[in-house]
Structure formats: C-alpha cells, structure tokens
mmCIF file of the C-alpha atoms, coordinates in Angstrom:
data_MODEL
# 
_entry.id   MODEL 
# 
loop_
_atom_site.group_PDB 
_atom_site.id 
_atom_site.type_symbol 
_atom_site.label_atom_id 
_atom_site.label_alt_id 
_atom_site.label_comp_id 
_atom_site.label_asym_id 
_atom_site.label_entity_id 
_atom_site.label_seq_id 
_atom_site.pdbx_PDB_ins_code 
_atom_site.Cartn_x 
_atom_site.Cartn_y 
_atom_site.Cartn_z 
_atom_site.occupancy 
_atom_site.B_iso_or_equiv 
_atom_site.pdbx_formal_charge 
_atom_site.auth_seq_id 
_atom_site.auth_comp_id 
_atom_site.auth_asym_id 
_atom_site.auth_atom_id 
_atom_site.pdbx_PDB_model_num 
ATOM 1  C CA . UNK A 1 1  ? 140.102 101.901 163.326 1.00 0.00 ? 1  UNK A CA 1 
ATOM 2  C CA . UNK A 1 2  ? 143.322 102.247 165.285 1.00 0.00 ? 2  UNK A CA 1 
ATOM 3  C CA . UNK A 1 3  ? 144.041 105.420 167.181 1.00 0.00 ? 3  UNK A CA 1 
ATOM 4  C CA . UNK A 1 4  ? 147.679 104.648 168.007 1.00 0.00 ? 4  UNK A CA 1 
ATOM 5  C CA . UNK A 1 5  ? 150.226 105.553 165.386 1.00 0.00 ? 5  UNK A CA 1 
ATOM 6  C CA . UNK A 1 6  ? 152.634 102.848 164.217 1.00 0.00 ? 6  UNK A CA 1 
ATOM 7  C CA . UNK A 1 7  ? 156.171 102.839 165.660 1.00 0.00 ? 7  UNK A CA 1 
ATOM 8  C CA . UNK A 1 8  ? 157.654 104.026 162.360 1.00 0.00 ? 8  UNK A CA 1 
ATOM 9  C CA . UNK A 1 9  ? 155.600 107.211 162.546 1.00 0.00 ? 9  UNK A CA 1 
ATOM 10 C CA . UNK A 1 10 ? 156.531 107.700 166.191 1.00 0.00 ? 10 UNK A CA 1 
ATOM 11 C CA . UNK A 1 11 ? 160.217 107.358 165.333 1.00 0.00 ? 11 UNK A CA 1 
ATOM 12 C CA . UNK A 1 12 ? 159.884 109.674 162.357 1.00 0.00 ? 12 UNK A CA 1 
ATOM 13 C CA . UNK A 1 13 ? 158.030 112.188 164.492 1.00 0.00 ? 13 UNK A CA 1 
ATOM 14 C CA . UNK A 1 14 ? 160.803 112.088 167.061 1.00 0.00 ? 14 UNK A CA 1 
ATOM 15 C CA . UNK A 1 15 ? 163.465 112.673 164.410 1.00 0.00 ? 15 UNK A CA 1 
ATOM 16 C CA . UNK A 1 16 ? 161.344 115.500 163.026 1.00 0.00 ? 16 UNK A CA 1 
ATOM 17 C CA . UNK A 1 17 ? 161.102 117.082 166.479 1.00 0.00 ? 17 UNK A CA 1 
ATOM 18 C CA . UNK A 1 18 ? 164.868 116.785 167.010 1.00 0.00 ? 18 UNK A CA 1 
ATOM 19 C CA . UNK A 1 19 ? 165.501 118.402 163.624 1.00 0.00 ? 19 UNK A CA 1 
ATOM 20 C CA . UNK A 1 20 ? 163.023 121.178 164.350 1.00 0.00 ? 20 UNK A CA 1 
ATOM 21 C CA . UNK A 1 21 ? 164.307 121.825 167.864 1.00 0.00 ? 21 UNK A CA 1 
ATOM 22 C CA . UNK A 1 22 ? 168.069 121.725 167.269 1.00 0.00 ? 22 UNK A CA 1 
ATOM 23 C CA . UNK A 1 23 ? 169.143 121.868 163.630 1.00 0.00 ? 23 UNK A CA 1 
ATOM 24 C CA . UNK A 1 24 ? 166.873 124.606 162.323 1.00 0.00 ? 24 UNK A CA 1 
ATOM 25 C CA . UNK A 1 25 ? 167.433 127.166 165.132 1.00 0.00 ? 25 UNK A CA 1 
ATOM 26 C CA . UNK A 1 26 ? 171.189 126.572 164.858 1.00 0.00 ? 26 UNK A CA 1 
ATOM 27 C CA . UNK A 1 27 ? 171.019 127.341 161.163 1.00 0.00 ? 27 UNK A CA 1 
ATOM 28 C CA . UNK A 1 28 ? 169.116 130.541 161.877 1.00 0.00 ? 28 UNK A CA 1 
ATOM 29 C CA . UNK A 1 29 ? 171.636 131.581 164.535 1.00 0.00 ? 29 UNK A CA 1 
ATOM 30 C CA . UNK A 1 30 ? 174.504 130.930 162.134 1.00 0.00 ? 30 UNK A CA 1 
ATOM 31 C CA . UNK A 1 31 ? 172.895 133.292 159.572 1.00 0.00 ? 31 UNK A CA 1 
ATOM 32 C CA . UNK A 1 32 ? 172.583 130.460 157.040 1.00 0.00 ? 32 UNK A CA 1 
ATOM 33 C CA . UNK A 1 33 ? 168.849 130.905 156.587 1.00 0.00 ? 33 UNK A CA 1 
ATOM 34 C CA . UNK A 1 34 ? 169.063 131.306 152.815 1.00 0.00 ? 34 UNK A CA 1 
ATOM 35 C CA . UNK A 1 35 ? 170.910 127.963 152.564 1.00 0.00 ? 35 UNK A CA 1 
ATOM 36 C CA . UNK A 1 36 ? 169.039 126.035 155.236 1.00 0.00 ? 36 UNK A CA 1 
ATOM 37 C CA . UNK A 1 37 ? 165.461 126.989 154.436 1.00 0.00 ? 37 UNK A CA 1 
ATOM 38 C CA . UNK A 1 38 ? 165.136 125.234 151.029 1.00 0.00 ? 38 UNK A CA 1 
ATOM 39 C CA . UNK A 1 39 ? 166.663 122.074 152.474 1.00 0.00 ? 39 UNK A CA 1 
ATOM 40 C CA . UNK A 1 40 ? 164.318 122.271 155.446 1.00 0.00 ? 40 UNK A CA 1 
ATOM 41 C CA . UNK A 1 41 ? 161.306 122.690 153.169 1.00 0.00 ? 41 UNK A CA 1 
ATOM 42 C CA . UNK A 1 42 ? 162.517 119.739 151.116 1.00 0.00 ? 42 UNK A CA 1 
ATOM 43 C CA . UNK A 1 43 ? 162.775 117.688 154.285 1.00 0.00 ? 43 UNK A CA 1 
ATOM 44 C CA . UNK A 1 44 ? 159.220 118.641 155.285 1.00 0.00 ? 44 UNK A CA 1 
ATOM 45 C CA . UNK A 1 45 ? 157.793 117.740 151.862 1.00 0.00 ? 45 UNK A CA 1 
ATOM 46 C CA . UNK A 1 46 ? 159.770 114.502 151.704 1.00 0.00 ? 46 UNK A CA 1 
ATOM 47 C CA . UNK A 1 47 ? 158.694 113.498 155.196 1.00 0.00 ? 47 UNK A CA 1 
ATOM 48 C CA . UNK A 1 48 ? 155.059 114.258 154.360 1.00 0.00 ? 48 UNK A CA 1 
ATOM 49 C CA . UNK A 1 49 ? 155.198 112.271 151.129 1.00 0.00 ? 49 UNK A CA 1 
ATOM 50 C CA . UNK A 1 50 ? 156.851 109.329 152.884 1.00 0.00 ? 50 UNK A CA 1 
ATOM 51 C CA . UNK A 1 51 ? 154.266 109.308 155.677 1.00 0.00 ? 51 UNK A CA 1 
ATOM 52 C CA . UNK A 1 52 ? 151.381 109.563 153.215 1.00 0.00 ? 52 UNK A CA 1 
ATOM 53 C CA . UNK A 1 53 ? 152.776 106.853 150.956 1.00 0.00 ? 53 UNK A CA 1 
ATOM 54 C CA . UNK A 1 54 ? 153.277 104.412 153.809 1.00 0.00 ? 54 UNK A CA 1 
ATOM 55 C CA . UNK A 1 55 ? 149.967 105.254 155.524 1.00 0.00 ? 55 UNK A CA 1 
ATOM 56 C CA . UNK A 1 56 ? 147.242 106.321 153.051 1.00 0.00 ? 56 UNK A CA 1 
ATOM 57 C CA . UNK A 1 57 ? 144.943 107.279 155.939 1.00 0.00 ? 57 UNK A CA 1 
ATOM 58 C CA . UNK A 1 58 ? 147.299 110.214 156.592 1.00 0.00 ? 58 UNK A CA 1 
ATOM 59 C CA . UNK A 1 59 ? 146.880 111.580 153.069 1.00 0.00 ? 59 UNK A CA 1 
ATOM 60 C CA . UNK A 1 60 ? 144.792 114.521 154.308 1.00 0.00 ? 60 UNK A CA 1 
ATOM 61 C CA . UNK A 1 61 ? 147.964 115.888 155.919 1.00 0.00 ? 61 UNK A CA 1 
ATOM 62 C CA . UNK A 1 62 ? 149.740 116.679 152.677 1.00 0.00 ? 62 UNK A CA 1 
ATOM 63 C CA . UNK A 1 63 ? 146.570 117.735 150.849 1.00 0.00 ? 63 UNK A CA 1 
ATOM 64 C CA . UNK A 1 64 ? 145.832 120.238 153.593 1.00 0.00 ? 64 UNK A CA 1 
ATOM 65 C CA . UNK A 1 65 ? 149.347 121.713 153.682 1.00 0.00 ? 65 UNK A CA 1 
ATOM 66 C CA . UNK A 1 66 ? 150.367 121.970 150.033 1.00 0.00 ? 66 UNK A CA 1 
# 
C-alpha cells in the first residue's frame, strides 16, 4: 500500500490551498460572502467527488464530510 499521494492529488491540493488562501479571503473582504460561499461549497464538493472517483481509497473523505 502506497503512502505517497499521486502527483495529480498533489497538484489538486496545491490549487485547493491557493484558492483557500487567496480567493476566499478576498471574497470575504469584498463583502461578497453571499455570492462566493455557494460557489466555494460547490468547489469543495466537486473536488471531493473528483478525488474520490479517481482514487477509491480516498472515499472515506467524502463519506466523513457530507
């Protein structure tokens, strides 16, 4: 059983971190929370579904969070 995550997950995780660190706080500061939050939740759910579909071993992630 591998312990290293595949490069696609590493890249997706990096993009997720960039989105979390820069885009979401900017939206909050711009007082667009009511517009940004549903899109952000959609991004989280979509990212989780994509990760679970590509790597079934990660399926516990979405089952534990939804």
